[in-house]
Structure formats: C-alpha cells, structure tokens
C-alpha positions as CSV (number, residue, x, y, z in Angstrom):
1,M,84.9,5.3,32.6
2,P,88.3,6.2,34.1
3,A,90.7,9.0,32.4
4,T,93.8,9.0,34.8
5,S,96.6,10.4,33.6
6,P,100.2,8.1,33.9
7,A,101.5,10.4,37.0
8,H,98.1,10.9,38.1
9,H,98.9,10.6,41.8
10,Q,101.8,13.4,42.4
11,R,99.1,15.6,40.0
12,R,96.4,14.8,42.5
13,R,98.2,15.2,45.6
14,R,99.7,18.6,43.7
15,R,96.3,20.1,42.9
16,T,94.6,19.5,46.4
17,N,97.8,20.9,48.7
18,R,97.3,23.8,46.3
19,L,93.5,24.1,47.0
20,L,94.0,23.3,50.3
21,A,96.3,26.2,50.9
22,T,94.1,28.2,49.4
23,A,91.5,27.8,51.8
24,A,94.0,27.3,54.6
25,G,93.5,31.5,54.9
26,V,89.8,31.2,54.8
27,L,88.7,28.3,57.1
28,T,88.8,29.4,60.7
29,A,89.3,26.9,64.3
30,G,85.5,26.4,64.5
31,A,85.1,25.4,60.6
32,L,87.9,22.5,62.1
33,A,87.1,21.7,65.1
34,A,61.3,2.5,47.3
35,A,59.6,3.8,44.5
36,A,56.1,2.5,42.7
37,L,56.5,-0.2,40.0
38,P,59.8,-1.5,40.8
39,G,61.3,-3.6,37.6
40,S,61.6,-6.8,39.0
41,A,62.3,-10.4,38.3
42,T,61.7,-14.0,39.6
43,A,64.7,-16.6,39.1
44,G,61.8,-19.1,38.7
45,E,60.9,-21.1,35.7
46,N,57.5,-20.5,36.3
47,H,58.3,-16.8,37.3
48,N,56.1,-17.8,41.1
49,S,57.0,-15.6,44.0
50,H,58.0,-18.7,45.8
51,G,58.5,-22.4,45.2
52,D,56.3,-24.8,43.3
53,K,54.4,-27.7,44.6
54,G,52.9,-25.4,47.3
55,T,56.0,-25.4,49.1
56,S,56.2,-22.8,52.1
57,Y,59.5,-20.9,51.9
58,G,58.6,-18.2,54.9
59,H,60.7,-16.9,57.9
60,H,60.3,-20.2,59.8
61,G,61.1,-23.4,59.7
62,R,63.3,-24.6,56.9
63,Y,63.2,-22.0,54.8
64,Q,64.7,-18.9,55.8
65,D,64.4,-15.6,53.8
66,V,67.3,-13.7,53.5
67,Q,67.3,-10.2,52.3
68,L,70.1,-8.2,50.1
69,L,70.1,-5.1,49.7
70,S,72.8,-3.7,46.6
71,F,74.2,-0.9,44.5
72,N,77.1,-0.1,42.4
73,D,78.9,3.1,41.1
74,L,78.3,5.4,43.9
75,H,81.6,7.4,42.7
76,G,81.5,9.7,46.0
77,N,78.2,10.9,45.1
78,L,77.0,12.1,48.6
79,E,74.9,15.0,47.6
80,P,72.1,14.3,45.2
81,P,73.7,14.8,41.7
82,S,72.8,16.9,39.6
83,G,71.0,17.2,35.7
84,S,70.4,14.1,33.9
85,S,72.8,12.4,36.5
86,G,70.4,12.8,39.4
87,R,67.1,11.3,37.6
88,V,66.2,7.8,36.4
89,T,63.6,7.1,34.1
90,E,60.4,5.0,35.1
91,L,58.2,3.0,32.8
92,Q,54.4,3.7,33.3
93,P,51.5,1.2,33.6
94,D,50.5,2.9,30.0
95,G,53.3,2.3,28.5
96,T,54.9,5.9,28.5
97,T,57.9,6.7,31.0
98,K,58.6,10.1,33.1
99,T,62.2,10.6,35.2
100,V,62.3,11.0,38.7
101,D,64.6,12.8,40.9
102,A,66.9,10.3,42.8
103,G,69.9,10.1,44.8
104,G,71.8,11.4,47.6
105,V,72.9,9.6,50.3
106,E,70.8,11.2,53.0
107,Y,67.9,9.8,51.2
108,L,70.0,6.3,50.3
109,A,70.0,6.0,53.5
110,T,66.4,7.0,54.8
111,H,65.4,3.9,52.4
112,L,67.6,1.3,53.2
113,R,67.2,1.6,56.8
114,E,63.5,1.6,56.4
115,A,64.1,-1.8,53.5
116,R,65.8,-4.0,56.5
117,K,62.8,-2.8,59.2
118,G,61.5,-6.7,59.8
119,N,64.2,-8.2,58.3
120,R,66.4,-9.7,60.8
121,Y,68.4,-11.5,57.8
122,S,69.5,-8.3,55.6
123,I,72.9,-8.0,54.3
124,T,73.9,-4.7,52.3
125,A,76.4,-5.4,49.4
126,A,78.4,-3.2,46.9
127,G,79.4,-3.4,42.9
128,G,82.3,-1.5,43.0
129,D,83.5,1.9,42.0
130,M,82.0,3.4,45.5
131,V,85.1,5.9,45.2
132,G,86.7,7.4,42.0
133,A,85.8,10.1,39.8
134,S,84.3,12.1,42.6
135,P,82.6,15.2,43.4
136,L,84.7,17.8,45.4
137,I,83.0,17.1,48.7
138,S,84.7,13.6,48.2
139,G,87.3,13.9,45.8
140,L,89.5,16.7,47.4
141,F,89.5,14.6,50.7
142,H,90.6,11.5,48.5
143,D,87.2,9.8,49.4
144,E,87.9,9.6,53.2
145,P,83.9,11.4,53.1
146,T,82.5,8.7,51.2
147,V,84.1,6.0,52.9
148,E,82.5,7.1,56.3
149,A,79.3,7.7,54.7
150,L,79.8,3.7,53.8
151,N,80.0,3.3,57.4
152,K,77.2,4.6,58.2
153,L,75.0,3.4,55.7
154,D,76.3,-0.4,57.5
155,L,77.5,-1.8,53.8
156,D,78.4,-5.1,54.8
157,V,80.9,-5.7,51.7
158,T,81.6,-4.5,48.5
159,S,83.9,-5.8,45.3
160,V,86.7,-3.5,44.1
161,G,85.8,-1.5,40.8
162,N,88.5,-0.4,38.2
163,H,88.0,3.5,39.9
164,E,89.6,2.1,43.2
165,F,92.6,2.4,41.3
166,D,92.7,5.6,40.2
167,E,94.9,6.7,43.2
168,G,96.9,3.0,43.2
169,A,97.3,0.0,45.5
170,A,98.3,1.7,48.4
171,E,96.2,4.6,48.5
172,L,93.0,1.8,48.0
173,A,94.8,-0.3,51.0
174,R,94.6,3.4,53.2
175,L,90.9,3.1,52.4
176,Q,90.7,-0.4,53.8
177,N,92.6,-0.2,56.3
178,G,92.6,4.2,57.7
179,G,95.2,6.4,58.6
180,C,95.6,9.8,57.4
181,H,97.0,10.7,54.0
182,P,101.1,10.2,53.4
183,D,101.3,13.6,52.2
184,E,98.8,15.3,53.3
185,G,97.8,14.0,56.8
186,C,94.9,14.4,58.5
187,Y,91.9,16.6,57.4
188,T,90.0,16.5,60.7
189,D,91.4,16.4,64.5
190,K,90.4,12.4,64.0
191,E,92.4,9.7,62.3
192,F,90.8,8.3,59.1
193,K,89.6,5.1,60.5
194,G,89.1,3.5,57.1
195,A,86.0,1.1,55.6
196,D,84.2,-1.1,58.4
197,F,83.4,-3.0,55.3
198,P,85.8,-5.7,53.5
199,Y,86.6,-4.5,49.7
200,L,87.1,-8.1,48.1
201,A,89.6,-8.1,44.9
202,A,89.6,-11.8,44.0
203,N,91.1,-11.2,40.2
204,V,93.5,-8.6,41.9
205,L,97.2,-10.2,42.4
206,D,100.0,-9.1,43.5
207,E,102.3,-9.2,40.7
208,K,105.7,-10.2,43.1
209,T,103.4,-12.8,45.1
210,G,100.7,-13.9,43.0
211,K,98.4,-13.5,46.0
212,P,95.0,-11.0,45.6
213,L,95.8,-7.9,46.4
214,L,92.9,-7.9,49.1
215,K,90.6,-10.4,50.2
216,P,89.2,-12.7,47.9
217,Y,85.7,-13.6,49.5
218,W,83.8,-12.8,52.9
219,V,81.4,-15.4,54.6
220,W,78.1,-13.6,56.4
221,K,76.4,-15.4,59.2
222,Q,73.5,-15.0,61.1
223,R,71.7,-18.0,63.4
224,G,73.1,-21.0,61.4
225,V,72.8,-19.4,57.9
226,K,76.1,-18.8,55.8
227,V,76.4,-16.5,52.6
228,G,79.7,-16.2,51.3
229,F,80.0,-13.2,48.9
230,I,83.5,-13.2,46.0
231,G,84.3,-10.0,44.6
232,V,85.6,-9.1,41.4
233,T,86.9,-6.3,39.0
234,L,86.8,-6.6,35.0
235,E,89.6,-8.2,33.6
236,G,90.0,-5.2,31.5
237,T,90.8,-2.3,34.2
238,P,94.7,-1.9,33.0
239,D,93.1,-0.6,29.7
240,I,90.8,2.3,31.6
241,V,93.3,3.0,34.7
242,S,96.5,4.9,34.2
243,A,99.3,2.8,34.4
244,E,100.5,4.1,37.5
245,G,97.4,3.2,39.2
246,V,97.9,-0.7,38.3
247,K,101.7,-0.7,38.7
248,G,102.5,-4.1,40.0
249,L,99.4,-5.8,40.1
250,A,97.9,-8.1,37.6
251,F,94.1,-8.8,36.6
252,K,92.6,-12.0,36.3
253,D,89.6,-13.9,33.9
254,E,86.5,-12.8,36.0
255,V,85.1,-16.0,35.3
256,E,87.7,-18.3,36.2
257,T,88.7,-16.6,39.2
258,I,85.0,-17.0,40.6
259,N,84.7,-20.5,39.7
260,K,88.0,-21.2,41.7
261,Y,86.8,-19.3,44.9
262,A,83.4,-20.9,44.5
263,K,84.8,-24.2,45.2
264,V,87.3,-23.0,48.0
265,L,83.8,-21.9,49.8
266,Q,82.0,-25.2,49.0
267,R,84.9,-27.1,50.6
268,Q,84.6,-24.5,54.0
269,G,80.8,-25.7,53.9
270,V,79.6,-22.5,52.2
271,K,77.0,-23.2,49.8
272,S,75.0,-20.1,49.6
273,I,77.6,-18.1,47.0
274,V,76.8,-14.4,45.6
275,A,78.8,-12.6,42.9
276,L,79.9,-9.0,43.5
277,I,81.4,-8.7,39.5
278,H,82.3,-4.6,38.7
279,E,81.6,-5.7,35.2
280,G,78.2,-5.1,33.5
281,G,75.7,-5.2,30.6
282,F,73.7,-2.7,28.6
283,P,69.6,-3.6,29.0
284,A,67.2,-3.1,26.2
285,S,65.2,0.0,28.2
286,S,66.4,2.8,29.6
287,S,63.9,2.8,32.4
288,Y,64.8,1.2,35.8
289,N,61.5,-1.0,36.3
290,Y,61.3,-3.1,32.8
291,D,60.7,-6.4,32.5
292,C,64.1,-7.4,31.4
293,D,63.1,-11.0,31.1
294,S,60.5,-10.3,28.3
295,P,60.0,-12.8,25.8
296,G,62.7,-14.7,28.0
297,A,65.5,-14.8,30.5
298,G,68.6,-12.6,29.5
299,D,66.7,-11.3,26.1
300,G,66.8,-8.3,27.8
301,I,70.4,-7.5,28.1
302,S,73.4,-8.1,26.1
303,G,77.2,-6.9,26.7
304,P,80.1,-8.8,29.0
305,I,77.8,-9.3,31.8
306,A,75.7,-11.7,29.7
307,D,78.6,-14.0,28.9
308,I,80.0,-14.0,32.3
309,A,77.1,-14.9,33.3
310,K,76.7,-17.7,31.4
311,N,79.8,-19.2,32.2
312,I,80.0,-18.8,36.0
313,T,79.5,-22.1,37.8
314,P,75.7,-22.9,38.9
315,Q,77.2,-22.9,42.4
316,V,76.6,-18.9,42.6
317,D,73.3,-18.4,43.4
318,A,73.0,-14.3,42.0
319,L,75.0,-11.9,40.5
320,V,75.8,-8.0,41.5
321,T,77.0,-6.4,38.7
322,G,77.7,-2.6,38.5
323,H,80.6,-0.6,35.6
324,T,78.3,0.1,32.7
325,H,75.6,2.5,35.1
326,N,72.6,1.1,33.7
327,A,69.8,-0.7,36.0
328,Y,68.4,-3.9,35.0
329,V,67.2,-7.2,37.1
330,C,67.1,-10.0,35.0
331,T,67.6,-13.6,35.1
332,I,70.5,-15.4,32.8
333,P,70.7,-19.1,32.7
334,D,73.8,-20.8,34.4
335,P,75.8,-23.2,32.2
336,A,73.4,-26.1,33.9
337,G,70.3,-23.9,32.2
338,K,68.4,-22.9,35.5
339,P,67.6,-19.1,35.5
340,R,70.3,-17.0,38.1
341,M,69.9,-13.6,39.1
342,V,71.7,-10.9,37.5
343,T,71.1,-7.3,38.7
344,S,72.2,-3.4,38.4
345,A,71.2,-0.5,40.4
346,A,72.3,2.1,37.9
347,S,74.8,4.3,39.8
348,F,75.5,7.4,42.3
349,G,73.3,6.0,44.6
350,R,70.0,6.9,42.2
351,L,68.7,2.9,42.8
352,Y,69.0,0.5,45.2
353,T,67.9,-3.6,44.3
354,D,66.2,-5.8,47.0
355,T,66.6,-9.2,46.5
356,T,65.1,-12.0,48.6
357,L,67.2,-14.9,48.7
358,T,65.2,-18.0,50.0
359,Y,68.2,-19.9,52.5
360,D,67.3,-23.8,52.2
361,R,68.6,-24.9,56.4
362,A,68.8,-28.6,55.0
363,T,71.0,-28.3,52.5
364,G,72.7,-25.0,53.1
365,D,72.0,-23.6,49.7
366,I,69.8,-21.1,48.2
367,A,66.4,-22.3,46.7
368,R,66.9,-20.7,43.2
369,T,63.4,-21.1,42.4
370,A,62.4,-18.7,45.1
371,V,64.7,-15.9,44.2
372,K,63.1,-12.9,43.4
373,S,64.6,-9.2,43.1
374,A,63.9,-5.8,42.3
375,N,64.9,-2.0,41.7
376,H,63.9,0.7,43.7
377,V,64.5,4.5,43.2
378,V,66.1,6.7,46.2
379,T,63.3,9.0,45.8
380,R,64.0,12.6,47.7
381,D,60.5,12.4,49.0
382,V,61.7,11.0,52.0
383,P,62.9,12.3,55.3
384,K,67.1,12.9,55.4
385,A,68.7,10.9,57.5
386,P,70.2,13.2,60.0
387,D,74.0,11.6,60.5
388,M,74.4,11.8,57.0
389,T,73.4,15.1,56.8
390,A,76.0,16.0,59.4
391,L,78.5,14.5,57.5
392,I,77.9,16.6,54.3
393,G,78.0,19.5,56.5
394,K,80.7,18.9,58.0
395,W,82.7,18.2,54.3
396,N,81.3,20.8,53.0
397,T,82.5,23.3,55.2
398,L,86.0,22.1,55.2
399,A,85.6,22.5,51.0
400,A,83.3,26.0,50.8
401,P,86.3,28.0,50.4
402,I,87.5,26.3,47.5
403,G,84.3,24.7,45.8
404,N,81.9,27.8,45.9
405,R,84.2,30.1,43.8
406,P,82.9,31.0,40.7
407,I,84.7,30.2,37.4
408,G,82.2,30.8,34.3
409,Y,78.8,31.4,33.5
410,I,76.4,29.5,31.1
411,S,73.2,30.4,29.6
412,G,71.4,27.3,30.0
413,D,72.4,23.1,30.5
414,V,75.5,22.3,29.1
415,V,74.7,18.4,29.1
416,R,76.9,15.9,28.4
417,D,74.1,13.6,27.1
418,G,74.3,12.2,23.4
419,T,76.6,10.7,20.8
420,E,78.6,14.2,20.6
421,S,77.4,16.4,23.8
422,P,77.5,20.4,24.0
423,L,80.1,19.6,27.0
424,G,81.9,17.4,25.3
425,D,82.7,20.0,22.6
426,L,83.2,23.1,25.4
427,I,85.8,20.9,26.9
428,A,87.3,20.1,23.5
429,D,87.6,23.5,22.4
430,A,88.9,24.6,26.1
431,Q,91.7,22.0,25.7
432,L,92.1,23.5,22.2
433,E,92.2,27.0,23.1
434,Y,94.5,26.2,26.0
435,G,96.9,24.4,23.7
436,R,97.5,27.1,21.4
437,T,99.0,29.0,24.5
438,L,101.7,26.2,24.7
439,D,102.2,26.0,21.2
440,A,100.2,28.6,18.5
441,E,100.8,25.7,16.2
442,T,98.0,23.5,17.9
443,D,95.5,22.1,15.1
444,L,93.4,20.3,17.3
445,A,91.9,18.3,20.5
446,L,90.2,15.1,21.3
447,M,88.4,14.3,25.0
448,N,87.0,10.7,25.7
449,P,83.6,10.8,26.6
450,G,84.2,8.8,29.8
451,G,86.2,11.3,31.6
452,I,83.4,13.9,31.1
453,R,81.6,12.9,34.7
454,A,78.4,14.9,35.2
455,S,76.2,18.2,33.2
456,L,76.6,21.6,34.1
457,T,73.5,23.1,35.1
458,Y,72.2,26.0,35.0
459,A,70.2,25.9,37.6
460,A,71.6,27.3,40.7
461,G,73.1,24.3,43.2
462,G,73.7,26.6,46.3
463,A,73.9,29.8,46.7
464,E,76.2,31.2,43.5
465,G,72.8,32.2,41.3
466,D,71.2,30.7,38.4
467,G,73.9,30.1,35.3
468,V,77.2,30.7,37.4
469,V,79.3,27.7,36.8
470,T,81.5,26.9,40.2
471,F,84.7,25.4,41.0
472,A,82.9,22.6,42.6
473,E,80.6,22.1,39.4
474,G,84.1,22.2,37.1
475,F,85.4,19.7,39.6
476,T,82.6,17.4,39.2
477,V,82.9,17.4,35.7
478,Q,86.8,16.8,35.6
479,P,87.9,15.0,38.8
480,F,90.7,13.3,37.6
481,A,93.8,15.6,37.6
482,N,94.8,14.9,34.1
483,T,97.1,17.0,32.6
484,V,96.4,18.5,28.8
485,N,99.4,16.9,26.5
486,L,100.4,18.4,23.2
487,Q,101.9,15.6,20.8
488,D,102.6,15.6,17.0
489,F,100.5,12.5,15.0
490,T,100.0,12.2,10.8
491,G,97.1,12.6,9.3
492,A,96.9,9.0,9.0
493,Q,97.3,8.6,12.6
494,V,94.8,11.1,13.2
495,V,92.0,9.2,10.9
496,Q,93.4,5.9,12.5
497,A,92.1,7.3,16.0
498,L,88.9,8.2,14.5
499,K,88.6,4.8,13.3
500,E,89.7,3.2,16.9
501,Q,86.2,4.9,18.6
502,V,84.1,2.2,16.2
503,S,86.6,-0.8,16.0
504,G,89.2,-2.7,18.1
505,P,88.0,-3.0,21.8
506,N,85.4,0.0,20.9
507,E,83.6,-1.6,18.3
508,A,80.8,-3.6,20.3
509,A,80.5,-0.6,22.9
510,P,81.7,2.6,20.7
511,K,83.6,5.3,22.5
512,I,83.2,8.4,20.5
513,L,85.5,11.1,21.3
514,Q,84.3,14.8,21.3
515,I,86.1,17.0,19.5
516,S,86.6,20.6,19.1
517,S,86.0,23.5,16.4
518,G,86.9,23.3,12.9
519,L,87.2,19.3,13.0
520,T,84.1,17.6,10.9
521,Y,83.3,14.0,9.7
522,T,80.1,11.5,9.3
523,L,79.9,8.7,11.8
524,D,77.6,6.3,9.9
525,L,76.1,3.9,12.5
526,T,74.7,1.9,9.9
527,K,77.9,0.3,8.7
528,T,80.5,-2.3,10.9
529,G,84.1,-1.6,12.2
530,A,86.1,0.9,11.3
531,D,84.2,1.9,8.2
532,R,81.3,3.4,10.4
533,V,83.9,6.5,10.2
534,V,83.6,8.0,6.3
535,T,87.0,8.6,6.2
536,D,86.6,10.8,3.2
537,S,84.3,13.3,5.1
538,I,86.6,14.1,7.8
539,R,87.8,17.4,7.6
540,L,90.1,20.1,9.6
541,N,88.6,23.9,8.6
542,G,86.9,22.5,5.7
543,S,89.9,20.5,4.1
544,P,90.4,16.9,4.2
545,I,93.2,15.4,6.3
546,D,96.3,15.3,4.4
547,P,97.4,11.5,5.4
548,S,101.5,12.5,5.3
549,A,101.4,16.2,6.8
550,T,102.0,16.6,10.6
551,Y,99.1,17.7,12.9
552,R,99.2,19.3,16.7
553,V,96.7,17.3,18.6
554,A,96.2,18.8,22.5
555,T,94.6,15.1,24.3
556,N,94.6,14.5,27.6
557,S,97.2,12.4,29.4
558,F,94.8,9.3,29.9
559,L,94.2,9.5,26.2
560,A,97.9,10.2,25.4
561,G,99.0,7.1,27.0
562,G,96.6,5.3,24.6
563,G,93.8,4.9,27.1
564,D,90.2,3.7,26.2
565,G,91.3,1.7,23.6
566,F,92.9,4.4,21.4
567,P,96.3,2.8,21.0
568,T,97.2,5.1,18.0
569,L,96.9,7.8,20.6
570,G,99.3,6.8,22.5
571,Q,101.9,7.0,19.6
572,G,102.4,10.8,19.5
573,T,105.8,12.3,19.0
574,N,107.3,15.9,20.5
575,D,105.5,15.5,23.7
576,L,104.3,19.2,25.8
577,V,103.0,18.3,29.3
578,G,100.8,21.4,30.2
579,E,98.3,21.8,33.2
580,D,95.8,19.7,34.2
581,D,92.4,19.6,32.4
582,L,90.1,21.2,35.1
583,A,92.7,24.1,34.7
584,A,91.9,24.6,30.9
585,L,88.2,24.3,31.5
586,E,88.0,27.4,34.1
587,R,90.5,29.2,32.1
588,Y,88.2,29.0,28.9
589,L,85.6,29.3,30.8
590,T,86.9,32.7,32.8
591,A,88.1,34.2,29.4
592,N,85.1,33.7,27.4
593,S,82.1,34.5,29.8
594,T,80.5,37.2,32.1
595,A,77.6,37.1,34.1
596,T,76.2,39.3,31.9
597,N,77.6,37.5,28.6
598,P,77.5,33.9,29.7
599,I,78.7,30.9,27.0
600,A,75.8,29.4,25.2
601,P,75.4,25.9,25.3
602,P,77.8,24.6,21.9
603,K,75.6,23.1,19.3
604,A,77.0,19.8,19.2
605,D,77.2,19.7,15.4
606,R,80.4,18.8,14.3
607,I,79.8,15.1,13.8
608,T,76.8,14.3,11.1
609,I,75.5,10.9,12.5
610,V,73.5,8.7,10.0
611,S,71.4,5.8,11.3
C-alpha cells in the first residue's frame, strides 16, 4: 500500500535533488554519455480446453485464438527482487510446495518474447502499479527507467493503479506523454519520450471538467479481430494515496464505470472486451498454481474483486486484476451465471498470465466456453534479454554513486513478513529514536505495514559484501519520502488507533501497525472487529495506557494524515515535522551498527497473537 505524504511531491524532489547533487561530483561525462505446473483454469462449465459439441476453435476459419499476456504491480522492479519479494510458491504433484526464484525484467522480457512466438494475434496488457514505490534504480529518476523498460517489453496497454498517482496527475501525464522532469530536467542526453502504450483511467475524472483524466478505453485491432480494453483503478484510491497526489480528481465506482464503457464499445461494434482492474482478491492458497476453482467456480478467492466480478456486465469477457499482489487464475460467474476468467500475476514481475481468448469472427465476440488461462513463473534460468541488461546498466551507472553507499550492517535477514515483522519493529524503533532527537518526550512510534516495500537481506546484492545495508537497499524498503511527524494524542486516541487496525475499513483486511519497543498488546484473532485488540492488554513500558494522559507519537506523514483507514491518527495536535523516514532509518542503522557489531533482526515479539 502506498504511504505518501501530503507534501510528497516537494519532498520527493528535494530528496532527489540532494542525492543527484551528491553524485554530481562522482559522475563522469562518460558515465552520463514459463515454469512447469502452471495454475490454470478454463472459463467453461465443462472445463474443456475448447468448446463443446466437438467444435474446433483453431487458428483458421471462423474462430481465432487471441493470446493475452498480462502482469500487474511491477512497481519499478527492473532488477530481480530480493528475499521473499523475489520468490513464488509452487504446488507440487504430491501436494508439497517449493519456492522458486522469480522476477527481473531481463528475464520477463525473455519469457514474454518466447511466449509470443507462433502467436500472430498476441496482446500484452497490465493491471496497474507499473511504477511507484520503486527501487532506487527507477524511483530516483521518477520511474522513467521503468517506462522505458515497458516500452521495450512491447506492453500494449495498462490501467492506472493507485501508485500511478503518488506524484500527482501532472507527473502521470508526463509519464504518458513524455518530456523531461519539470524541476530536475533530463537525466540523460535524450529527452524522455513517455509511454508507447496508453494508460487507461476510465473511473478517474477531472473534478472541474467531469471528464476522464486519461483515455477510458482502447481497442486492439488485427486483421478483422477487435478486442476492447477498459481500465480502472480502485475507487478507494484517495484513501491510500496522499491528498496532494489525488488533488482535483474524483474516483468513481469500478463496476458502474466498466459497465458504462462496455456499452460504448458495443455501440462501436467492439463486442470482445477485457477489463483491466487495479483491484484484487485474496486466494485460498499462496501457491500461484493451485486450482482456484476447486471445489467450484469462484470458491478459491475472496475480497473486493469477487463482488466486482459478480456485478460487471456479461458483455465483458475477462478481467485482469491486481493491487493485492496475489496470484490467481479463477472463474467467477457473471450476472448471467456464466463463468468468466479473473486473473492476477502476483507482483514485481515474478509471474505473467497467458490467457487464450477464442474470438468468433461471425459474432465479433469471445467464445466464453473456450477461454483458458494459466500463470507462469518468470524464472531466472533463461537467457537475459540483452536490451534490458543494457537499460539496467545505463541507469545503474547513474544511480551507483548514491545507491552503493553503506548505511548500516545486519547479522541476518531482517524480513517484512508476518503480522508483526522484524523489519517493522526496526523501522518503528528508528522513528522513535529519531523522534526523541526532535522532542525528548516522544513516547512511541507507529509504522504502517504497506509503507515497508521489501526486506533487508543479509546476502550481498552486489559488491558491498554480506550483511552490508546500502542506501539503495534502504530506498527500496522506504521509497516514499514521507516525513517523520510528531503529534500529541490522548491515551484513548492511542487505543482507538490500535483498534482501527481491525475495524472500519480495515476489518476485512486488517492493517497491523508496526510498533516501537516498549509498546505491547494482545491481538485476539478469534474475536471480531475492534474487539480483536484486547484493550486491557495494551501496555507502554509495562504500564497500562492512561486514557486521559497525553502521549507524544511518531508516525510517518501518511499516517499523520489519517491514511490507510486510521482517521484517529489524523486528529493529533502539536505537530512537529521532521526529516524523511529513510533519513531516520539511515541514522538509526549508522548509529547502532558496525561491520564488527551488526544489528541482529528484532524478535517481533511485541504483539501477542491469539489465533
């Protein structure tokens, strides 16, 4: 989830300018100069790979197979992601699971190009969040490197996601249309040309004009075959993006918008329609290749996309989704009761989905009973795509003087996994320690889990050596340039904020805040709603929270604005704004670790979980 601050754009620019200025003296003129066992499904009542009654759905005559390759939530991960972010879980024939290393655009390009071979009718589409919360190689340059990579991947179309709004509508328009950054100029000797593919934003309206911010739909055409694409992001985007990022924009209902434009496309004679939806679900299994339709259609997935899929007009033939970073290939019945394919390819370029849409030239529509789909792993046992290697090398040369700088040392992996994570504890402790340099009376710190984008891994990612944390690794963990804010809350408000983790908008999908040392409580998952946070168990340094006392709390500026469904955290008083959160993490690592005395991963034992 995004964690951008209200003044994110300005702070992001300041950080980038500062970093580039630091590197200016270092850069020279020359430096500037498909896996086994795919989880598959078939959108047909009989689960045949083709239609019934012996009809042949081949590449000739009336029926034409159209290949739809799709992925989602790349988040600027050009290089192979590290740790658990760079692995997928694969179900084996004997029922066991294994993990497979996956991701990296050098490999994604190779897999997609191989998949397209022999398919004259092939479309590549994406489900949003191509950029934003990106590692340093892309984020430092406002994600121009990722757009360049997507152009080379021959991406045809994508929906916007919530992260496309991290830096506001004007910056999104620049990613689409090109031009050098308005404040930082051009990063290379060539002007940034923008995306070769359209970003679709059917449900994002300019509040003044009432018109879509970008194109609402796009039609792919090839030798008489026409497939329309409608792109939307989740209606709740304003709740998870900074106010500055969505200023002047209105986000409309996903179903109503898709149904509206499906009618528009039908009137234009486009009857084959795919919806690209940056909203997703929660599968019953973490394995990318499990049978999502066992025991029945739609039984293996829950969450927002299930309700959305059940209500989108039957005129739409398939849904490519995202946002939750999960992997699934499911069929969910449409309002007419017919099965319809719903897919998601996890995140970070670890998977891609290969869907076959059988186009009926006689009707211009998709023969729904013939749709089949499977997720495939972007394995790293294939040759790297040379053009992607060159692209990564170019941008790494520019970023290296900044990114390779050591900022701390760890004795083992500090992971972000779990309800309470070791990395979450470390970041909360860093913000508490930094907060006390601003105000010695700071009592505790709270960190939203969605603002932690990757784990810190002990194994060296480059030449820095094992256990060394580089600035680039820290940037990957906290890329949003949030500030650390101090605010006063009553004890009753602190308790209420903790209860908001599991109630209100967070009841269905809890967002468990990461907490600083000294704060402890019990989370009872056998209960429901706010009762899951056991009030009497909440302690600060061993003492119960006093409802009427005042507590000084450090959070990032996104939480301080009430983001991620924590309205109480937006009601603090006596605000004090500090430096950005990455600077706080860097200070903490530098002050508390050396090569001979590295930081050990925290135990993540501050929250007692009853399940």
